[in-house]
C-alpha positions as CSV (number, residue, x, y, z in Angstrom):
1,X,-146.0,-37.1,128.6
2,X,-145.7,-37.4,132.4
3,X,-146.0,-34.4,134.7
4,X,-142.3,-34.9,135.7
5,X,-141.2,-34.8,132.1
6,X,-143.4,-31.7,131.4
7,X,-141.8,-29.9,134.4
8,X,-138.3,-30.8,133.3
9,X,-138.9,-29.6,129.8
10,X,-140.5,-26.4,131.1
11,X,-137.4,-25.8,133.3
12,X,-135.0,-26.3,130.4
13,X,-137.1,-24.0,128.2
14,X,-137.2,-21.3,130.8
15,X,-133.4,-21.5,131.4
16,X,-132.8,-21.3,127.7
17,X,-135.0,-18.3,127.3
18,X,-133.4,-16.6,130.3
19,X,-129.8,-17.2,129.1
20,X,-130.7,-16.2,125.5
21,X,-132.4,-12.9,126.4
22,X,-130.5,-11.9,129.5
23,X,-133.8,-10.9,131.1
24,X,-133.9,-10.3,134.8
25,X,-134.7,-13.5,136.6
26,X,-137.3,-12.2,139.1
27,X,-138.8,-15.3,140.8
28,X,-136.9,-18.3,139.5
29,X,-137.4,-21.9,140.5
30,X,-134.0,-23.5,141.4
31,X,-132.8,-26.1,139.0
32,X,-131.6,-29.6,139.9
33,X,-129.8,-32.5,138.2
34,X,-132.0,-34.3,135.6
35,X,-132.9,-37.9,136.3
36,X,-130.7,-40.3,134.3
37,X,-132.4,-43.1,132.5
38,X,-129.4,-45.4,132.7
39,X,-126.8,-46.4,135.2
40,X,-123.3,-44.9,135.2
41,X,-121.7,-48.1,133.9
42,X,-124.2,-48.8,131.1
43,X,-122.4,-46.8,128.5
44,X,-119.3,-48.9,128.7
45,X,-116.9,-49.6,127.0
46,X,-117.4,-46.4,125.2
47,X,-117.7,-44.1,128.2
48,X,-116.6,-45.5,131.6
49,X,-118.8,-45.6,134.6
50,X,-116.3,-43.7,136.6
51,X,-116.3,-40.8,134.1
52,X,-120.1,-40.7,134.0
53,X,-120.3,-40.8,137.8
54,X,-117.9,-37.9,138.2
55,X,-119.3,-36.0,135.3
56,X,-122.8,-36.2,136.6
57,X,-122.4,-36.0,140.4
58,X,-119.5,-33.5,140.5
59,X,-119.2,-31.5,137.3
60,X,-122.9,-31.1,136.4
61,X,-123.8,-30.6,140.1
62,X,-121.3,-27.7,140.3
63,X,-123.1,-26.0,137.4
64,X,-126.4,-26.6,139.1
65,X,-125.1,-25.1,142.4
66,X,-123.4,-22.2,140.6
67,X,-126.4,-21.2,138.5
68,X,-128.8,-21.3,141.5
69,X,-126.5,-19.2,143.6
70,X,-125.7,-16.7,140.8
71,X,-129.4,-16.2,140.0
72,X,-130.3,-15.8,143.6
73,X,-127.5,-13.2,144.1
74,X,-128.5,-11.4,141.0
75,X,-132.2,-11.2,142.0
76,X,-131.1,-9.8,145.4
77,X,-128.9,-7.2,143.7
78,X,-131.8,-6.1,141.5
79,X,-134.2,-6.0,144.5
80,X,-131.9,-3.6,146.3
81,X,-131.2,-1.5,143.2
82,X,-127.6,-2.6,142.9
83,X,-127.5,-2.6,139.1
84,X,-123.7,-2.7,139.0
85,X,-123.6,-5.9,141.0
86,X,-126.4,-7.5,139.0
87,X,-124.5,-6.8,135.8
88,X,-121.3,-8.2,137.3
89,X,-123.1,-11.4,138.2
90,X,-124.4,-12.0,134.6
91,X,-121.2,-13.8,133.5
92,X,-121.7,-16.3,136.3
93,X,-125.3,-16.8,135.4
94,X,-124.4,-17.3,131.8
95,X,-121.5,-19.7,132.4
96,X,-123.2,-21.9,135.1
97,X,-126.6,-21.8,133.4
98,X,-125.0,-22.8,130.1
99,X,-123.2,-25.7,131.9
100,X,-126.4,-26.8,133.5
101,X,-128.4,-26.7,130.2
102,X,-125.8,-28.2,127.9
103,X,-125.3,-31.2,130.2
104,X,-129.0,-31.8,130.5
105,X,-129.1,-32.0,126.7
106,X,-126.0,-34.2,126.8
107,X,-127.4,-36.8,129.2
108,X,-130.6,-36.9,127.3
109,X,-129.0,-37.8,124.0
110,X,-127.0,-40.7,125.4
111,X,-128.4,-44.2,125.9
112,X,-126.9,-47.7,126.3
113,X,-126.5,-49.9,123.2
114,X,-129.0,-52.4,124.7
115,X,-131.6,-49.6,124.6
116,X,-130.8,-48.5,121.1
117,X,-127.7,-46.5,121.6
118,X,-126.0,-45.8,118.2
119,X,-128.9,-47.1,116.2
120,X,-129.9,-44.7,113.5
121,X,-133.4,-43.2,113.5
122,X,-136.1,-44.9,111.5
123,X,-135.6,-44.5,107.7
124,X,-139.1,-43.1,107.6
125,X,-138.4,-40.4,110.1
126,X,-138.1,-36.7,109.1
127,X,-134.6,-36.5,110.7
128,X,-133.3,-39.5,108.8
129,X,-134.5,-38.2,105.5
130,X,-133.1,-34.7,106.2
131,X,-129.7,-35.9,107.1
132,X,-129.4,-38.3,104.1
133,X,-130.6,-35.4,101.8
134,X,-128.1,-32.9,103.1
135,X,-125.1,-35.1,104.0
136,X,-125.5,-38.2,102.0
137,X,-124.9,-40.5,105.0
138,X,-124.8,-40.4,108.8
139,X,-121.1,-41.2,108.5
140,X,-120.5,-37.9,106.8
141,X,-122.5,-36.0,109.4
142,X,-120.4,-37.7,112.1
143,X,-117.1,-36.8,110.4
144,X,-118.1,-33.2,110.2
145,X,-119.2,-33.1,113.8
146,X,-116.0,-34.8,115.0
147,X,-114.0,-32.2,113.0
148,X,-115.9,-29.4,114.9
149,X,-115.2,-31.2,118.2
150,X,-111.5,-31.6,117.3
151,X,-111.3,-27.9,116.4
152,X,-112.4,-26.7,119.8
153,X,-109.4,-24.9,121.3
154,X,-109.6,-25.5,125.0
155,X,-113.1,-26.4,126.2
156,X,-116.4,-26.4,124.4
157,X,-119.1,-28.4,122.6
158,X,-120.3,-29.4,119.2
159,X,-124.0,-29.5,118.5
160,X,-126.0,-31.1,115.7
161,X,-128.9,-28.6,115.4
162,X,-132.1,-28.0,113.5
163,X,-132.0,-24.6,111.9
164,X,-135.7,-23.5,112.0
165,X,-135.0,-20.5,109.7
166,X,-134.1,-22.6,106.7
167,X,-135.2,-26.1,107.9
168,X,-131.7,-27.6,107.6
169,X,-129.6,-29.8,109.9
170,X,-126.4,-28.0,110.8
171,X,-123.3,-28.6,112.9
172,X,-122.1,-25.8,115.1
173,X,-119.3,-25.3,117.6
174,X,-119.6,-23.5,120.9
175,X,-116.8,-22.6,123.4
176,X,-116.9,-23.0,127.2
177,X,-120.5,-23.3,128.2
178,X,-122.1,-21.1,125.5
179,X,-125.5,-22.5,124.4
180,X,-127.3,-22.7,121.1
181,X,-130.5,-20.8,120.9
182,X,-132.8,-18.7,118.7
183,X,-133.4,-20.4,115.4
184,X,-131.0,-23.2,116.3
185,X,-132.5,-26.1,118.2
186,X,-130.1,-28.7,119.6
187,X,-130.6,-32.3,118.5
188,X,-127.3,-33.8,119.7
189,X,-124.9,-32.2,122.1
190,X,-121.4,-33.6,122.5
191,X,-119.1,-32.4,125.4
192,X,-115.5,-31.7,124.4
193,X,-114.4,-30.6,127.8
194,X,-111.6,-32.8,129.2
195,X,-113.7,-34.0,132.1
196,X,-115.9,-35.8,129.6
197,X,-113.1,-38.2,128.5
198,X,-109.7,-37.7,130.0
199,X,-109.8,-40.4,132.7
200,X,-110.4,-43.0,129.9
201,X,-108.9,-41.6,126.7
202,X,-106.2,-39.2,128.1
203,X,-104.9,-37.1,125.3
204,X,-106.6,-39.2,122.6
205,X,-109.8,-37.2,122.5
206,X,-110.3,-38.1,118.9
207,X,-111.0,-41.7,120.0
208,X,-113.6,-40.4,122.4
209,X,-115.3,-38.4,119.6
210,X,-115.5,-41.6,117.5
211,X,-116.6,-43.8,120.4
212,X,-119.5,-41.7,121.7
213,X,-121.5,-42.2,118.5
214,X,-122.0,-45.8,119.7
215,X,-124.3,-44.5,122.5
216,X,-126.0,-41.6,120.9
217,X,-129.7,-41.7,121.3
218,X,-130.9,-41.0,117.8
219,X,-134.5,-41.7,118.8
220,X,-134.3,-38.7,121.2
221,X,-132.7,-36.6,118.5
222,X,-135.5,-37.5,116.1
223,X,-138.1,-36.5,118.7
224,X,-136.4,-33.2,119.2
225,X,-136.4,-32.6,115.5
226,X,-140.1,-33.3,115.2
227,X,-141.1,-31.1,118.1
228,X,-140.0,-27.8,116.4
């Protein structure tokens, strides 16, 4: 694995641990947008290039900026003994940090069809066998995930996760920018916020939920499954 990839994974791990525990940040390296492995238009026709461009350069960048600022302000408050202010800033840290982290996962589990987007993992892989064993088919898993997405009232996410406590593949729902952590390891993250689909699908978000599976990077999901 390259040094850049190691550094990126270390940053994601640190942010996850920080958000999960609520620990004081102390010295914290500022986060930045992850490098995309594909061009904005390469997920078409399933997700438009314009949506990807705005989603990445505007929405995700806002979470990056918000998290860095909130962490810096919280560290300053703690350094001066202003505990009340540090506590007040925690919601900003949680929201923007969650937005940063969830979107990093999101971009990483998408890939153009020409690069294998939508292709199921190898039938010999541990993830493939686990999903078939638990759900009978990938179509059933997708239906359950789409139902979770459709059930999000307002803004949120659905995650296909590995439950390390009982070694199962589960589907969970999170609101706003809450993250999955602890014994739940995200394998696939799907954004149900309007900014992820509205320019293309308008009020037909169910069509977006169906379409996105055509560019899901199951090879990456399988790798995430094997790493824990």
